[in-house]
C-alpha positions in Angstrom: 6.3 175.9 258.9 3.9 173.0 258.3 4.2 170.6 255.3 1.1 172.2 253.8 2.6 175.6 254.1 5.9 174.4 252.5 3.9 172.8 249.6 2.0 176.0 249.1 5.2 178.0 249.1 6.8 175.7 246.5 3.8 176.0 244.3 3.7 179.7 244.6 7.4 179.9 243.8 6.9 177.6 240.7 4.0 179.8 239.6 6.2 182.9 239.8 9.0 181.3 237.9 6.6 180.2 235.1 5.1 183.7 235.0 8.5 185.3 234.7 9.5 182.8 232.0 6.3 183.6 230.0 7.0 187.4 230.3 10.5 186.8 229.2 9.2 184.6 226.4 6.9 187.4 225.2 9.7 190.0 225.1 12.0 187.5 223.2 9.3 187.1 220.6 8.7 190.8 220.3 12.4 191.2 219.5 12.0 188.7 216.6 8.9 190.2 214.9 6.7 193.2 214.6 3.1 192.6 213.6 3.9 193.9 210.1 6.9 191.6 209.7 5.0 188.6 211.1 2.0 189.1 208.7 3.9 190.3 205.7 6.8 188.0 206.2 6.4 184.9 208.3 2.6 184.2 207.8 2.8 185.1 204.1 5.8 182.8 203.6 4.1 179.8 205.3 0.8 180.4 203.5 2.7 180.3 200.2 4.5 177.2 201.3 1.2 175.3 202.0 -0.2 176.6 198.7 2.8 175.2 196.9 2.3 171.7 198.2 -1.5 172.0 197.7 -0.8 172.9 194.0 1.3 169.7 193.6 -1.7 167.8 194.9 -3.9 169.5 192.4 -1.8 168.0 189.6 -2.5 164.5 190.8 -5.3 162.3 189.4 -7.0 162.2 192.8 -9.5 165.0 193.1 -9.2 165.1 196.9 -5.4 165.3 197.0 -5.3 169.1 197.0 -7.5 169.5 200.1 -5.8 166.6 201.8 -2.3 168.0 201.3 -3.4 171.6 202.2 -4.9 170.5 205.4 -2.0 168.3 206.4 0.7 171.0 205.7 -1.3 173.7 207.4 -2.0 171.6 210.6 1.7 170.5 210.9 3.0 174.1 211.0 2.2 174.3 214.7 4.1 171.2 215.8 7.0 171.9 213.6 7.2 175.4 214.8 7.9 174.2 218.4 11.2 172.7 217.2 12.6 176.3 217.5 13.1 175.6 221.3 16.0 173.2 220.3 18.0 176.1 219.0 16.8 178.7 221.5 17.9 176.5 224.4 21.4 176.4 222.9 21.2 180.2 222.8 20.6 180.2 226.5 23.9 178.3 227.0 25.9 180.4 224.6 24.7 183.7 226.0 25.5 182.6 229.5 22.0 182.9 230.9 21.8 179.1 231.5 24.9 179.1 233.7 23.4 181.8 235.9 20.1 180.0 236.0 21.8 176.8 237.3 23.3 178.6 240.3 20.1 180.5 241.1 17.3 179.2 243.3 15.0 178.9 240.3 14.0 175.6 238.9 15.9 175.5 235.6 13.4 173.0 234.0 10.5 175.3 234.6 12.3 178.3 233.3 13.6 176.6 230.2 10.2 175.2 229.4 8.3 178.5 230.1 10.8 180.7 228.2 10.2 178.6 225.0 6.4 178.9 225.1 6.4 181.5 222.5 7.3 178.8 220.0 4.1 177.0 221.0 1.9 180.1 220.8 3.4 181.1 217.4 2.8 177.6 216.0 -0.8 177.5 217.1 -1.7 180.9 215.8 0.2 180.4 212.5 -1.3 177.0 211.9 -4.9 178.1 212.7 -4.5 181.3 210.5 -3.2 179.2 207.5 -6.0 176.7 208.0 -8.5 179.5 207.9 -7.0 180.9 204.8 -6.9 177.4 203.1 -10.6 176.9 204.0 -11.4 180.0 201.9 -9.0 179.4 199.0 -9.4 175.7 198.6 -13.0 174.5 199.0 -13.4 171.2 200.8 -10.3 171.7 203.0 -12.3 172.3 206.2 -16.0 171.7 206.9 -17.8 174.8 208.0 -18.1 175.0 211.8 -15.1 172.6 212.3 -12.5 175.3 213.0 -13.2 175.6 216.8 -12.7 171.9 217.3 -9.6 171.9 215.1 -8.2 174.7 217.2 -8.5 172.6 220.4 -6.8 169.6 218.8 -4.1 171.9 217.3 -3.3 173.1 220.8 -2.8 169.5 221.9 -0.6 168.8 218.8 1.6 171.8 219.6 2.0 170.9 223.2 2.8 167.3 222.3 5.5 168.4 219.8 6.8 170.9 222.3 7.4 168.1 224.8 9.3 166.2 222.1 11.3 169.4 221.3 12.3 169.8 224.9 13.5 166.2 224.9 15.6 167.0 221.8 16.8 170.2 223.5 18.4 168.0 226.2 20.6 166.6 223.5 21.4 169.9 221.8 22.5 171.3 225.2 25.1 168.6 225.4 26.2 169.0 221.7 25.3 172.5 220.5 26.4 171.8 217.0 23.7 169.1 216.6 20.7 171.5 216.9 20.3 172.0 213.2 20.6 168.3 212.4 18.1 167.4 215.1 15.5 169.9 213.9 16.0 169.1 210.2 15.9 165.3 210.6 12.9 165.4 213.0 11.0 167.6 210.5 11.6 165.1 207.7 10.6 162.2 209.8 7.3 163.8 210.9 6.4 164.8 207.4 7.1 161.3 206.1 5.4 159.3 208.8 2.6 161.4 210.2 0.3 161.4 207.2 0.9 165.0 206.2 1.0 164.5 202.4 0.2 160.8 202.0 -1.8 158.4 204.2 0.1 157.2 207.3 2.7 154.5 206.7 2.1 151.0 207.8 4.4 148.2 209.1 7.4 149.0 211.2 7.5 152.6 210.0 3.9 152.9 211.0 4.8 151.8 214.6 7.4 154.5 214.7 5.0 157.1 213.4 2.5 156.3 216.2 5.1 157.1 218.8 5.7 160.5 217.3 3.6 163.7 217.7 1.1 164.7 215.0 0.0 161.4 213.6 -3.0 160.7 215.9 -3.9 164.4 216.2 -3.7 165.0 212.5 -6.1 162.1 211.9 -8.5 163.6 214.4 -8.3 167.0 212.6 -9.1 165.3 209.3 -12.1 163.7 210.9 -13.3 167.1 212.2 -12.5 168.8 208.9 -14.8 166.3 207.1 -17.7 167.2 209.4 -17.5 164.1 211.6 -17.6 164.1 215.4 -14.5 164.4 217.5 -12.7 161.0 217.6 -12.0 160.7 221.3 -9.8 157.7 220.8 -7.3 159.5 218.5 -7.2 162.5 220.9 -6.5 160.1 223.8 -3.7 158.5 221.8 -2.1 161.9 221.1 -2.4 162.8 224.7 -0.6 159.6 225.7 2.2 160.4 223.2 2.4 163.9 224.7 2.8 162.5 228.3 5.4 160.0 227.1 7.5 162.7 225.5 7.0 165.0 228.6 8.5 162.3 230.8 11.5 161.9 228.3 11.9 165.7 228.3 12.0 165.9 232.1 14.4 163.0 232.4 16.7 164.2 229.6 16.9 167.8 230.7 17.4 166.8 234.4 20.3 164.4 233.5 21.9 166.8 231.1 21.9 169.8 233.5 23.1 167.7 236.4 25.9 166.1 234.3 26.9 169.5 232.8 27.0 171.1 236.2 29.2 168.4 237.8 31.6 168.3 234.9 31.7 172.1 234.3 30.9 171.5 230.6 28.7 174.6 230.2 31.2 176.9 228.7 30.3 180.1 226.8 31.6 178.7 223.5 
């Protein structure tokens, strides 16, 4: 077999593993929701959550605060939703599927990443649905015609946050009890530093915020929502942050799985 044939075989095997992971991801999500429970439960709850914060903005002296807060909280739903992979990865360990995955011929990184893609899909759909609802209920939230561009940036936001979530999953796989602390603290930090409810922080906190997902992409969404052209620089910054977190996720998961395999630390408890 030539090197070209071996490369083609590896790519074909990787594509099959991703496809199987996506199919498994779909069935996992179907076990969580029906379309009735998703619309009448999950989507309704998140819509009311965004409306609550928007109402607080309406009580402020600034006339644009309501739309500002509504847009920020609706756009951040997608990125925050991807944090679910931190807990679902621990579920792989506790159910025993991760152990079997490590002794199989499959690439565990590809399988783990693809099996959690339903968090990305749910986050994008939920965020865009709530944004559409806010554009109707709160005038001035989104400029007419801006939703397609916002959808594209929202996809980038969710993927960037998913890379960060996979990096956090490498920590939760080592210490399963830390998963709730990781997701809760990360949610608070993003809400505080990304400019969701208030303008982005400056100084040292601002530097930290620029290294996290959401901040650059959310600013780009605000530009689009105001009817201005797509800010390519902000999108490029968000893409750079996504690539950085992807490298951290790959490195962290690789080291965690290798160390756990050698030490035999992946128990079912």
